[in-house]
Every structure is written in structure tokens, then in C-alpha cells.
VEXDREN-2710 file (C-alpha; in Angstrom, 1 decimal):
% VEXDREN-2710
k/r/px/py/pz
1/MET/-86.7/34.3/70.2
2/SER/-88.8/32.0/72.3
3/ALA/-87.1/30.6/75.4
4/SER/-89.4/27.7/75.9
5/ASN/-92.9/26.4/75.5
6/SER/-93.1/24.2/78.6
7/ALA/-91.2/22.2/81.2
8/THR/-91.3/18.5/82.1
9/ASP/-91.9/17.2/85.6
10/SER/-88.1/16.8/86.1
11/GLY/-87.5/20.5/85.3
12/LYS/-86.2/19.9/81.8
13/ARG/-87.4/22.8/79.6
14/ILE/-88.9/22.2/76.2
15/PHE/-87.8/24.8/73.6
16/ASP/-89.1/25.8/70.3
17/GLN/-87.2/24.0/67.5
18/VAL/-84.7/26.0/65.5
19/HIS/-86.8/26.5/62.4
20/VAL/-89.5/28.1/64.6
21/LEU/-86.9/30.2/66.4
22/PHE/-85.6/31.3/63.0
23/GLN/-89.2/32.1/61.9
24/ASN/-89.6/34.3/65.0
25/ALA/-86.5/36.2/64.0
26/CYS/-87.9/36.7/60.5
27/ILE/-91.0/38.3/62.0
28/GLN/-88.8/40.7/64.0
29/TYR/-86.2/41.5/61.4
30/PRO/-87.7/40.7/57.9
31/ASP/-85.5/43.2/56.0
32/HIS/-82.3/42.6/57.9
33/ILE/-79.6/40.7/56.0
34/ALA/-79.6/37.1/57.1
35/VAL/-76.7/35.6/55.0
36/GLU/-74.0/37.0/52.9
37/HIS/-72.0/34.8/50.6
38/GLY/-69.7/36.7/48.2
39/LEU/-72.0/38.9/46.1
40/GLN/-75.1/37.1/47.3
41/ARG/-77.2/38.6/50.0
42/VAL/-80.5/37.5/51.4
43/THR/-82.8/39.1/53.9
44/TYR/-84.5/37.1/56.7
45/GLN/-87.8/37.2/54.7
46/GLU/-86.1/36.1/51.5
47/LEU/-84.4/33.2/53.3
48/LEU/-87.7/32.2/54.9
49/ASN/-89.3/32.2/51.5
50/ARG/-86.6/29.9/50.2
51/VAL/-87.1/27.5/53.2
52/HIS/-90.8/27.3/52.2
53/ASP/-89.9/26.4/48.6
54/ILE/-87.6/23.6/49.6
55/HIS/-90.0/22.4/52.3
56/VAL/-92.7/21.8/49.6
57/LEU/-90.1/20.0/47.4
58/LEU/-89.3/17.7/50.3
59/GLN/-92.9/17.0/51.0
60/ALA/-93.3/16.0/47.4
61/HIS/-90.7/13.3/48.1
62/ALA/-92.6/12.2/51.2
63/MET/-90.0/13.5/53.6
64/GLY/-91.2/13.8/57.2
65/LYS/-91.1/12.3/60.7
66/GLY/-88.8/9.2/60.8
67/LYS/-87.0/10.1/57.6
68/ILE/-83.4/11.1/57.3
69/VAL/-82.3/13.6/54.6
70/ALA/-78.7/13.8/53.6
71/LEU/-77.7/17.3/52.4
72/HIS/-74.8/17.2/49.9
73/GLY/-73.0/20.5/49.2
74/GLU/-70.7/23.1/50.7
75/ARG/-71.2/26.2/52.7
76/SER/-74.0/28.2/51.0
77/ILE/-77.3/29.9/51.4
78/ASP/-79.1/26.9/49.9
79/VAL/-77.6/24.5/52.4
80/ILE/-78.8/26.7/55.3
81/ALA/-82.3/27.0/53.7
82/CYS/-82.4/23.2/53.1
83/VAL/-81.5/22.3/56.7
84/LEU/-84.3/24.5/58.0
85/ALA/-86.7/23.0/55.4
86/VAL/-85.8/19.5/56.5
87/TRP/-86.6/20.4/60.1
88/ALA/-89.8/22.1/59.0
89/SER/-90.8/18.7/57.4
90/GLY/-90.2/16.8/60.6
91/ALA/-87.2/14.9/59.1
92/THR/-83.7/14.6/60.4
93/ALA/-80.7/16.3/58.6
94/MET/-77.4/14.7/57.9
95/LEU/-74.8/17.1/56.4
96/MET/-72.3/15.7/53.8
97/GLU/-69.6/18.0/52.7
98/SER/-69.1/17.7/48.9
99/SER/-65.3/17.8/49.4
100/LEU/-65.3/14.5/51.3
101/PRO/-63.8/11.5/49.6
102/GLU/-66.4/9.4/47.8
103/HIS/-65.5/6.5/50.0
104/ARG/-66.3/8.5/53.1
105/ARG/-69.6/9.7/51.7
106/ASN/-70.6/6.2/50.8
107/LEU/-69.7/5.0/54.2
108/MET/-71.9/7.6/55.8
109/LEU/-74.8/6.6/53.6
110/GLN/-74.2/2.9/54.5
111/THR/-74.1/3.7/58.2
112/VAL/-77.3/5.8/58.2
113/PRO/-80.6/4.7/56.6
114/THR/-81.0/7.7/54.4
115/SER/-84.3/8.3/52.6
116/LEU/-83.2/11.1/50.3
117/VAL/-80.0/13.0/49.3
118/ALA/-80.8/16.7/48.9
119/CYS/-78.2/18.2/46.5
120/CYS/-77.4/21.8/47.3
121/GLY/-75.2/22.2/44.3
122/PRO/-74.0/19.9/41.5
123/GLU/-75.8/16.6/41.3
124/PHE/-74.0/13.3/42.0
125/GLU/-75.0/9.7/41.8
126/PHE/-75.6/8.1/45.3
127/GLY/-76.2/4.5/44.4
128/SER/-79.6/3.3/45.3
129/THR/-80.4/6.4/47.4
130/PRO/-82.8/8.8/45.6
131/SER/-81.7/12.4/45.3
132/ALA/-83.3/15.8/44.6
133/ASN/-81.7/19.1/43.5
134/VAL/-83.0/21.7/45.9
135/THR/-81.5/24.5/43.9
136/LYS/-84.3/23.9/41.4
137/ALA/-87.1/24.0/44.0
138/PRO/-89.8/26.2/42.4
139/GLN/-91.3/29.2/44.3
140/VAL/-94.5/28.5/46.1
141/PRO/-97.2/31.1/46.4
142/VAL/-98.7/30.1/49.8
143/LYS/-96.4/30.2/52.9
144/LEU/-97.8/28.2/55.8
145/PRO/-96.3/29.0/59.2
146/LEU/-93.5/26.6/60.3
147/GLN/-94.5/24.4/63.3
148/ASN/-92.7/22.4/66.0
149/HIS/-92.8/18.6/65.7
150/ASN/-92.9/16.0/68.3
151/GLU/-89.9/14.4/66.6
152/ASP/-86.8/15.3/68.5
153/ARG/-84.1/13.9/66.2
154/ALA/-82.6/17.0/64.6
155/TYR/-79.4/15.9/62.9
156/ILE/-76.8/13.2/62.5
157/ALA/-73.2/14.1/63.3
158/PHE/-70.2/11.8/63.0
159/THR/-67.2/11.2/65.2
160/SER/-64.3/8.9/64.5
161/GLY/-64.7/5.3/65.5
162/SER/-62.0/3.1/66.9
163/THR/-62.7/0.5/64.2
164/GLY/-62.2/3.1/61.4
165/VAL/-66.0/3.3/60.8
166/PRO/-67.5/6.7/61.7
167/LYS/-69.9/6.7/64.6
168/ALA/-73.2/8.4/63.9
169/ILE/-74.5/10.5/66.7
170/VAL/-78.2/11.6/66.7
171/GLY/-78.5/15.2/67.9
172/SER/-81.7/16.4/69.5
173/HIS/-83.8/19.4/68.6
174/ASN/-84.2/20.4/72.2
175/GLY/-80.5/20.1/73.0
176/LEU/-79.6/22.2/70.0
177/SER/-82.2/24.9/70.7
178/GLN/-81.2/25.0/74.4
179/PHE/-77.5/25.7/73.5
180/LEU/-78.3/28.3/70.8
181/ILE/-80.6/30.2/73.1
182/TRP/-78.0/30.1/75.9
183/GLN/-75.2/31.4/73.6
184/SER/-77.3/34.1/72.1
185/THR/-78.5/35.3/75.5
186/GLU/-75.2/35.0/77.3
187/PHE/-73.3/37.0/74.7
188/LYS/-76.2/39.4/73.8
189/THR/-76.2/38.4/70.1
190/GLY/-78.4/40.6/68.0
191/PRO/-78.8/42.4/64.6
192/HIS/-75.6/44.4/65.3
193/ASP/-73.6/41.1/65.0
194/ARG/-71.9/39.6/62.0
195/PHE/-70.7/36.0/62.4
196/ALA/-68.0/34.4/60.2
197/GLN/-69.0/31.0/59.0
198/PHE/-65.7/29.1/58.6
199/THR/-66.8/25.5/59.6
200/ASN/-67.6/23.1/56.8
201/LEU/-70.6/20.8/56.7
202/SER/-68.9/17.8/58.1
203/PHE/-68.9/18.9/61.7
204/ASP/-71.7/19.6/64.2
205/VAL/-70.0/23.0/65.0
206/TRP/-71.6/24.2/61.7
207/PHE/-75.0/24.4/63.5
208/ARG/-73.4/26.7/66.1
209/ASP/-71.8/28.8/63.4
210/VAL/-75.0/29.3/61.5
211/PHE/-77.9/29.2/63.9
212/THR/-76.7/31.2/66.9
213/PRO/-76.8/34.3/64.6
214/LEU/-79.9/33.3/62.7
215/ILE/-82.2/32.9/65.8
216/SER/-80.9/36.3/66.9
217/GLY/-81.3/38.6/64.0
218/ALA/-77.6/38.7/63.2
219/THR/-75.9/38.1/59.9
220/VAL/-74.0/35.0/58.8
221/CYS/-71.1/35.8/56.5
222/ILE/-69.7/32.9/54.4
223/PRO/-66.2/33.5/52.9
224/ASP/-65.8/33.0/49.1
225/THR/-62.7/30.9/49.6
226/PRO/-63.6/27.4/51.0
227/HIS/-60.3/27.2/53.1
228/PRO/-58.9/30.6/53.5
229/GLY/-55.3/31.0/54.5
230/ALA/-54.1/33.6/57.1
231/ARG/-54.1/36.6/54.8
232/ALA/-57.4/35.7/53.2
233/ALA/-59.0/35.0/56.5
234/PHE/-58.0/38.3/58.1
235/GLU/-59.0/40.2/54.9
236/PHE/-62.4/38.5/55.1
237/LEU/-62.8/39.4/58.8
238/SER/-62.0/43.0/58.0
239/GLU/-64.0/43.5/54.8
240/SER/-67.0/41.7/56.2
241/ARG/-66.9/43.6/59.4
242/ILE/-67.1/40.4/61.4
243/THR/-67.9/40.8/65.1
244/ALA/-67.9/37.1/66.2
245/THR/-66.4/33.9/65.0
246/HIS/-65.9/30.3/66.2
247/LEU/-62.4/29.0/65.8
248/VAL/-60.3/25.8/66.3
249/PRO/-57.2/26.8/68.3
250/SER/-54.7/25.2/66.0
251/ILE/-56.0/26.9/62.9
252/ALA/-56.1/30.3/64.7
253/ASN/-52.6/29.6/65.8
254/VAL/-51.5/29.2/62.2
255/TRP/-53.2/32.4/61.2
256/ILE/-51.8/34.5/64.0
257/ASN/-48.2/33.2/63.5
258/THR/-48.1/33.6/59.7
259/HIS/-49.8/36.9/59.1
260/HIS/-50.6/40.1/61.0
261/PRO/-53.7/42.0/59.7
262/VAL/-53.2/45.5/58.5
263/ALA/-56.8/46.6/58.0
264/PRO/-58.9/47.2/61.2
265/ILE/-61.0/44.3/62.3
266/ALA/-64.2/44.8/64.4
267/LEU/-64.0/41.4/66.1
268/LYS/-65.6/41.4/69.5
269/HIS/-66.0/37.7/70.3
270/ALA/-63.8/34.8/69.4
271/PHE/-65.2/31.4/70.6
272/PHE/-62.5/28.8/70.7
273/ALA/-63.4/25.1/70.9
274/GLY/-62.4/21.7/69.6
275/GLU/-58.9/21.6/71.1
276/PRO/-57.2/22.8/74.3
277/LEU/-56.7/26.5/74.3
278/GLU/-53.1/27.5/75.2
279/GLY/-52.1/30.6/77.0
280/ALA/-49.5/31.4/74.4
281/LEU/-52.2/31.6/71.7
282/VAL/-54.4/33.8/73.9
283/ASN/-51.6/36.3/74.4
284/LYS/-50.8/36.4/70.7
285/TRP/-54.5/36.8/69.8
286/ARG/-54.9/39.6/72.3
287/HIS/-51.9/41.4/70.9
288/VAL/-53.5/41.5/67.5
289/PHE/-57.1/41.9/68.7
290/PRO/-56.9/43.9/71.9
291/ASP/-60.7/44.6/72.0
292/CYS/-61.8/41.0/71.3
293/GLN/-63.2/38.9/74.2
294/ILE/-61.9/35.3/74.1
295/VAL/-64.3/32.6/75.1
296/ASN/-63.2/29.0/75.7
297/LEU/-65.9/26.5/75.0
298/TYR/-65.8/22.8/75.8
299/GLY/-68.1/19.8/75.3
300/PRO/-68.2/16.6/73.3
301/THR/-70.5/16.1/70.4
302/GLU/-72.4/13.5/72.5
303/THR/-73.5/16.3/74.9
304/THR/-74.5/18.8/72.1
305/LEU/-72.1/21.4/71.0
306/ALA/-70.7/22.8/74.3
307/LYS/-71.5/22.4/77.9
308/HIS/-68.7/24.6/79.5
309/PHE/-67.5/28.1/78.9
310/LYS/-65.1/30.6/80.2
311/ARG/-64.4/34.2/79.4
312/ILE/-60.6/34.3/79.4
313/ASP/-59.2/36.8/81.9
314/SER/-57.0/39.7/80.9
315/THR/-54.1/38.0/82.6
316/VAL/-53.6/34.4/81.6
317/LYS/-51.3/31.7/82.9
318/GLU/-49.1/29.6/80.7
319/GLY/-50.4/26.3/79.4
320/ILE/-53.9/25.0/78.8
321/GLN/-56.7/27.4/79.9
322/PRO/-59.6/26.4/82.1
323/VAL/-63.0/25.8/80.4
324/GLY/-64.7/27.4/83.3
325/HIS/-68.2/26.4/84.5
326/SER/-71.1/24.5/83.2
327/ILE/-73.6/26.3/81.0
328/GLU/-77.2/26.6/82.3
329/GLY/-78.9/23.2/82.3
330/SER/-75.7/21.1/82.8
331/ASN/-73.6/19.8/85.6
332/THR/-70.0/18.5/85.5
333/PHE/-68.4/16.1/87.9
334/VAL/-64.8/14.9/88.2
335/LEU/-64.7/11.2/89.1
336/SER/-61.9/9.1/90.3
337/GLU/-61.2/5.6/88.9
338/ASP/-63.4/4.0/91.6
339/GLY/-66.3/6.3/90.7
340/THR/-66.2/8.7/93.7
341/LEU/-66.1/12.4/93.4
342/CYS/-62.7/14.0/93.3
343/ALA/-61.7/16.7/95.7
344/PRO/-60.7/20.1/94.2
345/GLY/-57.3/19.8/92.6
346/GLN/-57.6/16.0/92.3
347/VAL/-57.4/14.6/88.8
348/GLY/-60.2/12.4/87.5
349/GLU/-62.4/11.8/84.5
350/ILE/-64.7/14.6/83.4
351/CYS/-68.3/13.5/83.4
352/ILE/-71.2/15.6/82.1
353/SER/-74.8/15.5/83.3
354/THR/-77.4/17.2/81.1
355/PRO/-80.9/16.6/79.9
356/TYR/-80.0/18.3/76.7
357/GLY/-77.6/15.8/75.3
358/SER/-77.8/13.7/72.1
359/HIS/-80.0/10.7/71.7
360/GLY/-76.9/8.5/71.3
361/TYR/-75.2/6.5/68.6
362/LEU/-77.2/5.2/65.6
363/THR/-76.5/1.5/65.0
364/ARG/-78.1/-1.2/63.0
365/ALA/-79.8/-2.4/66.2
366/GLY/-81.2/1.1/66.9
367/LEU/-80.0/3.8/69.3
368/GLU/-77.1/3.1/71.7
369/SER/-77.0/5.5/74.6
370/PRO/-73.6/7.0/75.5
371/TYR/-74.9/7.8/79.0
372/VAL/-74.6/5.8/82.2
373/SER/-77.1/6.0/85.1
374/GLY/-76.7/5.5/88.9
375/LEU/-73.0/6.3/88.9
376/ILE/-73.2/8.9/91.7
377/PRO/-76.1/10.0/93.9
378/GLU/-75.5/13.6/92.8
379/SER/-76.7/12.8/89.3
380/ASP/-79.3/10.1/90.0
381/THR/-82.1/11.8/88.0
382/VAL/-80.0/12.6/84.9
383/PRO/-77.5/10.1/83.4
384/LEU/-73.8/11.0/83.0
385/TYR/-71.7/11.0/79.9
386/ARG/-68.1/9.9/80.6
387/THR/-66.0/12.1/78.3
388/GLY/-62.7/10.2/78.5
389/ASP/-61.0/13.5/79.3
390/LEU/-58.9/14.0/82.4
391/GLY/-59.3/17.1/84.4
392/ARG/-59.8/18.7/87.8
393/LYS/-61.5/21.6/89.6
394/ASN/-59.2/24.4/90.4
395/HIS/-59.4/26.8/93.4
396/SER/-62.1/28.8/91.6
397/ASN/-64.2/25.6/91.1
398/GLU/-63.5/25.9/87.3
399/ILE/-62.8/22.8/85.3
400/GLU/-59.3/22.4/83.9
401/ILE/-58.9/19.8/81.1
402/LEU/-55.5/18.0/81.4
403/GLY/-55.7/15.7/78.4
404/ARG/-57.2/12.4/77.3
405/LYS/-57.1/9.3/79.5
406/ASP/-55.1/7.6/76.8
407/GLU/-52.6/10.5/76.5
408/GLN/-51.1/9.7/79.9
409/ILE/-48.1/7.4/79.5
410/LYS/-45.4/5.9/81.6
411/ILE/-41.7/5.9/80.6
412/ASN/-39.3/4.2/83.0
413/GLY/-42.1/4.1/85.6
414/VAL/-42.7/7.9/85.4
415/ARG/-46.2/9.0/84.6
416/ILE/-46.2/11.6/81.8
417/ASP/-49.0/13.7/80.3
418/LEU/-48.3/14.4/76.7
419/MET/-50.4/17.6/76.9
420/GLU/-47.9/19.0/79.3
421/VAL/-45.1/18.4/76.9
422/LYS/-47.1/20.1/74.1
423/SER/-47.9/23.1/76.4
424/VAL/-44.3/23.7/77.1
425/LEU/-43.4/23.4/73.4
426/VAL/-46.0/25.9/72.2
427/ALA/-45.0/28.3/75.0
428/HIS/-41.8/28.8/73.1
429/PRO/-42.2/32.3/71.4
430/ALA/-41.1/31.0/68.0
431/ILE/-43.1/27.8/67.9
432/ARG/-46.4/28.1/66.0
433/ASP/-47.9/24.7/66.9
434/ALA/-46.9/21.2/67.9
435/PHE/-48.1/17.6/68.2
436/VAL/-46.7/15.2/70.7
437/CYS/-47.1/11.4/70.7
438/THR/-45.2/8.3/71.7
439/ARG/-43.4/5.7/69.8
440/GLN/-43.0/2.1/71.0
441/GLN/-39.5/1.2/70.0
442/ALA/-38.0/-2.2/70.1
443/PHE/-36.6/-1.7/73.5
444/THR/-38.5/1.2/75.2
445/LYS/-41.1/3.9/74.6
446/SER/-40.1/7.3/73.6
447/ILE/-41.7/10.7/73.1
448/VAL/-41.9/12.2/69.6
449/ALA/-42.8/15.8/68.8
450/PHE/-43.8/17.4/65.5
451/VAL/-43.2/21.1/65.5
452/GLU/-44.0/24.1/63.3
453/PRO/-41.1/26.3/64.2
454/GLY/-40.6/30.0/63.4
455/ASP/-37.1/31.4/63.8
456/CYS/-35.6/28.7/66.0
457/SER/-33.4/25.6/65.5
458/GLU/-33.7/22.1/66.9
459/THR/-30.9/22.9/69.3
460/ASP/-32.8/25.9/70.6
461/ILE/-36.0/23.9/71.1
462/PHE/-34.1/21.1/73.0
463/LYS/-32.5/23.7/75.2
464/PHE/-35.9/25.3/75.9
465/LEU/-37.4/22.0/76.8
466/LYS/-34.5/20.9/79.0
467/ASP/-34.9/24.1/80.9
468/ARG/-38.5/23.4/81.7
469/LEU/-39.0/19.6/81.8
470/PRO/-37.5/16.6/83.5
471/SER/-35.2/14.7/81.2
472/VAL/-37.7/11.8/81.0
473/MET/-40.3/14.2/79.5
474/VAL/-38.1/15.7/76.8
475/PRO/-39.0/14.3/73.4
476/GLY/-36.4/12.0/72.0
477/LYS/-37.1/13.1/68.5
478/LEU/-38.2/16.4/67.0
479/HIS/-39.6/16.6/63.5
480/LEU/-39.5/20.2/62.3
481/ARG/-42.2/20.9/59.7
482/ASP/-43.2/24.1/57.8
483/ALA/-46.8/23.0/58.4
484/LEU/-48.4/20.1/60.2
485/PRO/-51.0/18.1/58.3
486/ARG/-54.6/19.1/59.1
487/LEU/-58.1/17.7/58.8
488/PRO/-60.8/19.6/56.9
489/ASN/-62.0/21.1/60.2
490/GLY/-58.6/22.6/60.9
491/LYS/-57.5/20.2/63.6
492/ILE/-54.1/18.6/63.4
493/ASP/-54.3/15.2/61.6
494/ARG/-53.2/13.1/64.5
495/ARG/-53.6/9.8/62.6
496/ALA/-51.3/10.9/59.7
497/LEU/-48.6/11.9/62.1
498/MET/-48.9/8.7/64.1
499/ASP/-48.8/6.7/60.9
500/GLU/-45.6/8.5/60.0
501/VAL/-44.1/7.8/63.3
502/ASN/-44.9/4.1/63.0
503/LEU/-43.4/3.9/59.5
504/GLN/-40.1/5.4/60.7
505/HIS/-38.6/2.1/61.5
506/THR/-35.0/1.3/60.6
507/THR/-33.6/-2.1/61.1
508/PHE/-30.0/-2.9/61.9
509/ASP/-28.4/-5.3/59.4
510/GLY/-25.7/-6.2/61.9
511/LEU/-22.0/-6.6/61.3
512/GLN/-20.9/-9.7/59.6
513/PRO/-17.7/-11.4/60.6
514/GLY/-14.8/-10.1/58.5
515/GLN/-16.9/-7.1/57.3
516/SER/-14.7/-4.0/57.0
517/ARG/-16.2/-1.1/58.9
518/SER/-14.8/1.5/61.2
519/VAL/-15.7/1.4/64.9
520/ALA/-17.6/4.6/64.5
521/ASP/-19.7/3.1/61.7
522/GLN/-20.5/0.1/63.8
523/VAL/-21.5/2.2/66.8
524/GLU/-23.7/4.4/64.6
525/LYS/-25.5/1.4/63.3
526/ILE/-26.3/0.2/66.9
527/TRP/-27.6/3.7/67.8
528/ILE/-29.9/3.6/64.7
529/GLU/-31.2/0.2/65.6
530/ILE/-31.9/1.1/69.3
531/LEU/-33.3/4.6/68.7
532/GLU/-35.0/3.7/65.4
533/ASN/-33.7/7.1/64.1
534/PRO/-31.6/7.1/60.9
535/ASP/-30.7/10.8/61.3
536/VAL/-28.5/10.5/64.3
537/SER/-25.4/12.7/64.4
538/ARG/-22.1/11.5/65.6
539/SER/-21.8/14.5/67.8
540/GLN/-25.3/14.3/69.2
541/ASN/-26.0/13.3/72.8
542/PHE/-27.5/9.9/73.2
543/PHE/-30.3/11.2/75.4
544/ASP/-31.0/14.1/73.0
545/ALA/-31.4/11.6/70.2
546/GLY/-34.1/9.7/72.1
547/GLY/-32.2/7.5/74.5
548/ASN/-33.0/6.9/78.1
549/SER/-31.7/5.0/81.1
550/LEU/-33.1/1.7/79.7
551/SER/-32.0/2.0/76.1
552/ILE/-28.5/2.9/77.2
553/VAL/-28.3/-0.5/78.9
554/VAL/-29.3/-2.1/75.6
555/LEU/-26.6/0.0/73.9
556/HIS/-24.1/-1.3/76.4
557/GLU/-25.1/-4.9/75.9
558/LYS/-24.8/-4.6/72.1
559/ILE/-21.4/-2.9/72.2
560/GLU/-19.9/-5.5/74.5
561/LYS/-21.4/-8.3/72.3
562/LEU/-20.3/-6.9/69.0
563/PHE/-16.8/-5.9/70.1
564/CYS/-16.3/-8.8/72.5
565/LEU/-14.9/-6.5/75.3
566/HIS/-15.7/-5.4/78.8
567/LEU/-16.9/-1.8/78.9
568/PRO/-17.9/-0.3/82.2
569/LEU/-21.5/0.9/81.8
570/VAL/-20.8/4.1/83.7
571/GLN/-18.4/5.0/80.8
572/LEU/-21.4/5.2/78.5
573/PHE/-23.0/7.8/80.8
574/GLN/-19.7/9.7/80.5
575/THR/-19.3/9.3/76.8
576/THR/-22.7/10.0/75.4
577/THR/-21.9/10.7/71.7
578/ILE/-20.9/8.3/68.9
579/GLU/-17.6/10.1/68.7
580/THR/-16.7/9.8/72.4
581/GLN/-18.0/6.2/72.6
582/THR/-15.9/5.3/69.6
583/HIS/-12.7/6.7/71.3
584/ALA/-13.5/4.7/74.4
585/ILE/-14.0/1.5/72.5
586/GLU/-10.9/2.0/70.4
587/ALA/-8.9/2.6/73.5
588/LEU/-10.0/-0.7/74.9
589/LEU/-9.5/-2.5/71.6
590/ASN/-6.0/-1.1/71.3
591/THR/-5.0/-2.5/74.7
592/ASP/-5.7/-6.0/73.3
593/PRO/-5.3/-6.0/69.5
594/ASP/-6.6/-9.6/69.3
595/LYS/-10.1/-8.3/70.2
596/GLN/-10.2/-6.5/66.9
597/THR/-10.5/-9.8/65.1
598/LEU/-13.3/-11.1/67.3
599/ALA/-16.0/-8.6/66.4
600/GLY/-19.3/-10.3/65.9
601/GLN/-18.1/-13.7/67.4
602/GLY/-20.0/-13.3/70.7
603/PRO/-19.7/-11.7/74.0
604/PRO/-16.9/-12.1/76.5
605/THR/-17.3/-14.6/79.2
606/SER/-17.5/-14.3/83.0
607/LYS/-19.1/-10.9/83.3
608/PRO/-22.0/-9.8/85.6
609/GLY/-25.4/-9.4/84.0
610/GLY/-26.4/-6.1/82.3
611/ARG/-29.0/-5.2/84.9
612/GLN/-26.5/-5.7/87.7
613/ARG/-23.9/-3.6/85.9
614/PHE/-26.5/-0.9/85.3
615/ILE/-27.5/-0.7/88.9
616/ALA/-24.0/-0.6/90.1
617/ALA/-23.0/2.0/87.5
618/ARG/-26.0/4.1/88.2
619/THR/-25.2/4.1/91.9
620/ARG/-21.6/5.1/91.2
621/HIS/-22.8/7.8/88.7
622/ARG/-25.2/9.3/91.3
623/THR/-22.5/9.3/94.0
624/GLY/-19.8/10.6/91.7
625/ASP/-17.7/7.4/92.1
626/THR/-16.6/6.4/88.6
627/THR/-14.1/3.8/89.6
END
């Protein structure tokens, strides 16, 4: 492996490109197995020969510098060879997983000016974009050495866009090589290692899965099953004698909570990335794999794969684990809202400075840089990428990620971080995973949690939360699911759950004059309207069902209006179920039977405003005066 060829005046190192690094490994380990996929096995020399074959095919289609080649297929030996061949030609690679919906694939081709689609499996029609089946590339007798190119655009990766159109990020050769060399060197990767290749083609993590081992003389092992479940995954890890793997925390959580491997597994390194790593998962993973070193990686796609790492200590704290320190060639700053550096312990936005980041977003107008310059003197020579993540430096000068800027909310004036709520949820020994979001109701905002529970009930979870969180942070609604929906990369499908929350809207059809309903029925309908929760129980506490100190004021107003009576607000704080509120209302109605005929005809007159009553009642409630 070649560390670098040269350095720029600014100290930025120029590395050999990945296809050249791979070629160097082939020279060292020609007969070592490079890739295993089911019954298929290829040595380093055999894989290099295949790269040459596809390279010649691409040249016949005039692929080279300035061209973008889309690779269509799924995890396979041919895809790996094709990516290396694209780079050998000087072109840029864009990976398209064949399992993607056709609309998504077309959107990618419309977003990126693609010159050719290289089919690494069954052929498809791609509109006006020409295609070539690389599985039919003939063998070539002459193998010319692979060379570096002065073209630095290595690959196109996609992230979600706020408009619904995916954003195309142009990854750099130099940034990719720098990370791969760092990871291989830092963790002493070599021919003794066997890496599991779980990530599909749609994500830039695929490059880390495949090429950290292939520049190091290690073996890439691709499972036969495209999306293995827990049992299949652990069997694959055991039978393939896997020593290292990259994992998304949520999918690892599913595995570790649903199946315990029986056969021995040789796993030495588990690299977690893509989501916050919880202490609860670390402890569960260590219990099953006591000899496995857990590494927490962090870094947005824009900064190339990962720019932070931490070897997790043998003793871990609860909650989200730190991401440690910057890797070589990067610096991280925590900035306040006014752009000044945060002191240790102070929360701010995580900003990454690196000369090895991406080239930016590919737009119709050209490249749009995600970096900003001149923000702070400490990074005046290298621009900063503002991640949108909130974090701080701890007493060890390690970075702790606390959540997204947009995951901080306020309820009743209290600032709440949804990541904290999730951390408490997953710390429950019987909860496998959770997703926490907010719901803007008609009258207030509430917290909603989706939970994958083990052997525990909703009542158990609420008790656990109430024991650990202020009442304002306890979710108003828990959705218990056997399994949370997931994206192809294993991450929780946030959008699907948010859409479900937004669809759960129940309107109150009101009580018409003369309509025959019991008082309990009428109170229940008001609860459903305010809480937007059709599943309320008549014995459930209003605050457990999603209510808060603002929505109880709304409840009070509606009860008085509907039943045309004076009901002390403090009485609702004392009667917090539909059953007890019904008894209180019936007691008042029974003192004046005429009131029973006035339901729905308007509120009583000459009463103080709801806000005044709330303040007075709250004061009495706090002081214990209920008169």
C-alpha cells in the first residue's frame, strides 16, 4: 500500500488512487483470496484480470475523464471489478442498487449526466442512456499497469434532499484513499482479516466495506442472502470466519435482540456508523462478542466516509457514546450560534475541517460547495463543513453527538432533545429499538415514540420513563411494534413513521343538541379530539395519554362549554381519567338538573377567563390549596 506520492504546499497529501492501491495489493498477495461470494472465490490476481477486461470494454465505449458511469446491480464480484475498472479509465462511478424502485433509479439518472450504464447482472432499459453488460466483457491478453489520473472525481453518492429529490455528492479520489489508508493502518488490517460486506450499493459506506480490505490484502465476504436476518447474519459471520464488519447500530440492535449465535464467531472489530451508538447496544454486543473491539465512527457523506473514531472503553456509560477524536488530516470544532468556539461542555454545532472532503453537490449549474470559509481563524486555510449536528467536547476533549439541530424542540417552554428521550427508552433492558418524534396537535405539541418491545408492556415502559424523565419529556403516545420499518441500509425509516404520525388525526364530530349520549361518551370524545388519539382508555391518566398543562386547559374549556357548567380547573388536575372526570361532571349536573338539558347550547356566563382560572388553579395545586 502506498501512503502518498506527494504533498501540496498547504500540507495536503496526495495519495495513490484506490485502483492503484488495489493493484499494489495484488503484487503483494496475488494468490490470496480477494472476494468470496457464496461458492465463488477469486484471488487478487484473478480479480485484477477481471478489472482489465472490463476496463477495455469501457474504453471501447469511450469512457474516460469527465464521464460518469452508472453501475447497475447488486453486491457481487463483478460490481467490485467494474468500479475499479471505471476508476482505471479515469471516469466517475455512480452505484445504482438493482433493488431500488424504478422511479428512484430514473431520478438518479435525471439528476446526474450519465454517459453509460454498466449492467453487472440482468440488463434493463434505461431510456436514452446507453448501457453495456460488463458480465460479457471478453478476456484481454495484454494487461497494462493501472495508472493514477489527474481527475479527482471518484464517485457519486446520494443523500436525501429536503425537496424530495436526492442530492448528488461528488466524492473525491484523494479523500477516499486517505480514509481507506487511515483505517487500514489504524486497525492493522491485513491478509489475516475477513470483512463482511453487508452494505448494498446505494450507500457510500459500500466503498469502506469493500476497499479497506482490498487495499490491505484482506478478503471481502459477501453473504448469499441480500438482506440476512439475525440468524442468517450470525451464521454467515461464523461460517465465513469474519474478523471485521461495518454495521448500522439499529440493524445490529435487531440482530442482537432477536437471536444469540450458537457457533463461535471470530469477530475482532465491529465498526458502528450511520446512527448514534447507544451504551445499551454496546453492552449487549459485548455480552455476545466479548473479544470484539467496538469502534464508533462518525462523519457525514460530505466529508468522506468518516472523520471521527473512538474505540469504545470496556466500561461504558448509559446513553449515546462519544465519537472520540478526529482522524488524521481532519479537525473538528464546536461552534455556538454566533460562530464562536464553544468551551468544553458547551453545546454547539459540529463543524468539520478537512482537505479530504467531497467536491460538493452536483447541480445543473455545476458543483455547489457544502463548505464555508472564513468562519473562524482556527480554520482559515481549510473551509468548514457545518454538519447540522449538535454536540460538545467532554472532559477528555472527545466529541459527543447530542442530536440534530432540528431534533431539539420546546414543549411548554421547556427545551427537549428527542435523542435523550430515545436514549432512555433503549436503556430499558427489554426494548430493542425506538424512534421518537413530535406531533403538532391542534392545541399543542406532543412527543410520540415508536418502540420495538421485548417482554414488557406499555404500562411498564411508561413507569420506566417516568422514573427517569421529567413529565414534560415523557411521550404522550407509545406505539408498540414487532418491528420498526427500515430503509434498505438498515436505518429506521423516519419518514414512514412521521407520515404515520401525521395521518393519525381524529376529528371530533361534536355533540348535537338533543343527541343522546352518556356523559362518559361525551368526555371521551373531547379527549380524542384534544389528544388526537382514538385509543384512549377511560381509566387512563390524561397526562399518560399525551396531555399536558396546556391541553388540560383546553379540556377544561370544552367541558364547561359542552355541559354549560362551572367546573374548577383544579378539579381536572385531581380527576385525571375519563371515569373520574365523568363522576365530577355528573355530580355538578345532579345539583342542577336543568343543566342536563342545556348541553351544547353554549357556555355559562360571568366566569373568569380560562387562562386566569388555570393560573389560579395551578397556584392552588402547587401550594396544596384546593378550595
